N, C-alpha and C positions, 0 to 999 in steps of 0.2 A: 381550715383544717375541719371536718367535720367529724361528729362523734360517731363511735361505732354502731353498726346497725343493729338495731335491738333483736333481730330476729335471730342473730348468729352470737351475739355477744363478744363478736372478736373485733379485729383491727382491720381498717381499710388498708389497700396496699400502700397508700401515703404515709399511713400511720406506723405499719411495719417497716417501712424504710426509715422513717425517723429513729424508731426503737433500734434496728439493726445498726444503723451508722453510729449511732450512741456506743451501743455495745462493742463494737469493732474498735472505735477510737478507745474506750477504757481497757479493752483488753489488751491493746498494744502499748499504749502509752501511760496508763494509771496503774495498772495492776503491778507492774514492776516496783513501783514507788511504796505499796500499801505495807509491806512488812517493817522497812525502814520507818515509815510515819509511825507504826503501831510502837515499835520498840523504843524510838528516842522522841515522842511527841514532835516529830520534825515536820515543818511546814514546807512544802515544795512550791516556792512562790513562782518559779519560772513554769513549771506545771500548770499551774492556775491560770497564769497569764496567756499561756498557750492555747487554753479553751476558746478565747475570742476570737483568734485567727482561724481556728478550726471550725468557727460557726456554733458552737455550743454554749454562748453565753448570751443574755438578751433575747430569749425564745421568743417571749411574747411582744417584744418591743417592735415596732414599725421600722422598715427599712431606712426611713428618714433620719432616725436617730442612731443607727448602727445595728439595729437587731435583725432577727432571723424572720420578725413579720409571721409568727405562728401563733398558735393560741396555748392556753393553758393545758388543754390535754396533750398537745406535743410537749409542752414543758414537762409533764407528769413522766410521759415517756423516756426523755432524754435522762431525768432523774433515774428511772428504773435501770437504764442500761449502764450508767455510770455505776450505781449501787452494787451491781452485780459483781464489780471488780475491784472497787475501791470504795466501801461504804463512807470511809471518813471525809475524803475529798468529795463525795456526793454530799455529804451534810453541808459542808461549807459551801458547796455549790447553790444548794437550795435557801441557803441564809443570804446568799449574794444575789440570786436571779429572781427568787421568790418574794422573799422578806423584805429585801430592801429595794432592787430594780423594778420588779412588778408594782409594788406599793406607790412607788415615785411616778412610774408611767400612769397609775390610774386617778392620782390625786393632784399631781403637780400641776403648775400652769404650763403653758407651752413654753414659754422662756426658761422654765426651771427643767423642762425636759431637755431642751437644747443644751443647758448648761451641764446638766450631771450625766444624762444617760449614755452620750458616744463612749466617754472612757470607761464607764462600766462595762459597757457591751463590748468593747475591744479587748479588755482584760487589763487595761493600763492601771485600773483601780480595782479595789475589793470593796465590798459592800457589806454592811451588816445592818441589824436591828436592833434598838436598846430599848427593851421594856422591863424586864424583871428587876427588881431592887433588892438589896440584902434585907432579908427579913420579910419579904412581901409575900411568897410562896405562891399559893394558887391564886391569892386576891390582888392580882398585879394592878388591877385599878384602884381598888378601894385602899391599898396601901401605899399606893405612889406618893412619894414625898419630894421627889425632884420639882423643883421650882424654877419658872423661868419668869422673870420680872421685865416688863417692858422699860426700856429707858431711851426714848426718842428712836432713832432709827435702827435699834438693835435690841436685843433681850440679854440678860445676864442669867446664866443658867447654873444653878447649884443642885448637887444631888450627886448620886452615884447609880450604877447599874452592874448587875453581876449574872453570870452564867451566858455571858453574850458571845454566842458562836462567831467567830472572824473578828472579834472586838479587836484582839492584840494587834492583827495584820490590817484592819481596814482603814482604808482611805476615806469613805464616806458612810456615815451612820445614821440612819433613819431613828430619831431618838423622841421618846414621848415625855412631856413634863406638864406639870400643872400650872396654868396662867391666870386661874381664878379658882383658888381653893375652896371658897364659898360655895361654889356651884357643882362641887362632887364631880361625877364622871362628865358632867356638860362642861368642865372648866378645864378640861385637857386640849393641848395643841400639840402638833407634830412638827419636829423641825429635822432639817439635814445639818450634821455636824460633819465638818472637814476635819481631818487628823491634825492639822497644824493650827487649829484655832487657839489662842492663848487660852490658858485655864482648864484645858483637856488634857488627860494623860491616862494611860493604861496602868493601874495600880498593880495588878499582878495577872501573870497567866496561869490557869488552874491546869494541875494534872488530873488525869480522868481515869477511870476503870476502862472504859470503852471508847470508840470513836476517837483514838489518839492520833494525835496529828492534824485534826481539826482544831484548830485553835480557838480556846474558850478563855474568856477573861473578865476581870472586873474593871469598869470605867469609872472614872471620877471627874466631875465637872465643879471646878472652883471660880465662881465669878467669869464663868466661859463667855466669851462676847460672842454672841450669835446674830449677824445680820438680819434685819426683817425680812429681807429678800430670800432667807432661808428658810422661813416657814411655809411649812405646806398645808395649804387650805387656809381658811379663815380661823382667827383666833377663837380657841375655846370649842373647834369643831374637830378637834383631833379623835373623839371617841368614834366617830364614823369611820375614819380612817383604820383605826385599830381594830374594831371589830370585824369589817369586812375582810381585813388582811388576816385575822386569826382563822376565819372560816376557810379561806384560801390555803393557809398554812396547814391546816389539819386535811385538807383533801389532798396536799402535795406530800406531807408524811407518809401516807398509805404506799405510793409507788417506790418510797425509799425502802419501806418495810419489805415490799414485794420483791424487790431486787435482792435483797440480802438473803430472803427464805429461798428464792429461787436458785441463787448459789449455794446455799446449805445442801439443798436437794440434791442439785449436781454433784456435790462432794461426796455426798452418803452413797449415790450409786456407783461412783467411780471406787470408792472405797468397798463397797460390798462387792464389786466384781474382783478387787483385787487382793483383797484381805482373805487369808486362807486358814481355817482351823479344822482340826480333825480330818485333812486331807482334801478339804472342799472350798471353794469360796463362801464367803458368809452369806453372801446372798442366795445361797441354796438353801437357808434354812428358814423353816416357816416362821419364826419369830421375827427375823431382820426383814422378812417380806411383807409382814404385817406393817412393821413400823414405816417401811417405805412406801405402802399404800396410804397410811395415815398421812404423812407427810405431804403427798402428792394432793389428796383432797384437799387439805388445808391450803396450800400454796395456790391451786385452781380456784378456790374460794376466795382467797384473797383477791386474785387476779380480777375475777368477776365483777365483785364489790368495788373494787379500787377504779376500775373503767368507768361504771356506772356513776359515782360520785364525780369523778374527773369531768364527765360529761355534763352533770348537774351544775357544777361549779363552773364550767367553762361559760356559762351565760348570766353568771351574778353581775347584776349592775353595779356600777360605781356608786358606792355609799351603802350599798345593800349588804345583808348578812348581819350577823349578831342576833338574828331572829327567825322565827319561823321553820318551814320545812328544811332549808338548806343548812340552818344552825345545827338541827337535829342529825340531818344525814351527814354533814362532814364529821361531827363528832363520833357518829357511828363508826364511819370508815376508818377513823384512826385507831379507835377503840379496838375494832374488828383486826386490823392489820397490825397493829403492835402486839397484841395478844396472841395473834396467829403468829407472829414472827418467834415471840418466846416460845410457844409450845414447839415449833419447827427447830428451834436452836437446842432446847432441852433434849429432845429425841435424837437429833443429830449428833451431839456430842454424846450420848449414851451409846450410838451406834459406833462411833469411833473408839469408845473405851479409852483405856491408858493413853494411847497416842494422841485422843483429842484434849486430853488434859493439861497436855504440855503447852506452856505459855506461846510457844512460837508456832504452834499449829494453826494452819488457816482458819479452821473449824473453832478453835479456841477464841481467835481474835474476833469471830463473827458472834460467838456467845457472849463475850464480854459486851458487846454492843446492844444486848437486849433491852435492857431496863431503862435506857434514856429515852427511849422512843414510848415507853409507858408513863414517862414523867413530863417530857417536854411540850411546850404548847397545851398545857391542861392536862393534868395526871388522868389515868383511867377513872378515877373516882369521881373527878370534875365532869368528865365526859358523860359518865352515867347520869350524873346531876342534870346535865345540859338535855340529853336525850328525854329523860323523864320528864323534865319541866315541860318541853315543848309538847310531848304527848298530852299531858294534863290540860295544858292551856289551849289546846286546839279546839 
């Protein structure tokens, strides 16, 4: 699938079809689940599994492994469509399909792809990525203390990971650990952990302010026995997997923000037409019209930049990223999209007034989701440091 034409900054017919198909599916099958997910932190396992038969998992994976055989841009469009109607499930989707599945596809051996990808693409298994550790914060690499020690044909993995999206429900986890602590960042390796490995358990499921229902947890490894065949790439070369994956992750968070912002704008337009004060729809009042115009400008700016960066990340070579123009560009995309989403939801809640302040209101549910995407995959402050660093080093 080609990137959008630069002359129009729009989507091709094929790309629009991908977005529309995801939107229709999410509106019909996922939107009815959103309120319960938020209220109960409920995980709809059957609904997630059904995404596979619907052709909405393994978007970037070739058909030979059970995937859709499309590209990262198409993956971003699917995410945008899902996020409009169920942003919590969309977050779990991107942790599965991008952070886990796409990383395995790009970095695993042919035998590992044959072994792991079909079940992940079919929806029979859920994927996750394990990077962040307790106390690590933004210094995920420098503060990494998880250790994998070679012992013949396997490794013994010890350590813990926290704030792991899909962690409590995942069958397959792509996990990073130090295999040579003396080498710093050059002594990290990547491993596929299977949920039934002895020595691995979920320590706790976390209760969150937003994106409720998307399961987030703390994972613990105590002499977890990991076969050598489950190492992704060569020993001590996991940093290349990690950094390339982070750039792709940041590019993919932007369409998640965009989908949420689009839904917020749609809710505001509906409310402005229906809510009446002083005998008139509030959309008749200049103040509300000004707010709606500002929301529209923000959403459309988010859309243009999101698509541009997805197109740039589409051609990122295996092992690339973590440096140069693409590193700055993906950081800029998620910075702009996450802060744009925050502004949109803040004004959207203001437009809804008291009714929007109620917990069960959909706009309230979206508003509570805003901060996570200014924190996850590197905070907004870290994103600014990345951008400035690449500009000054150029």
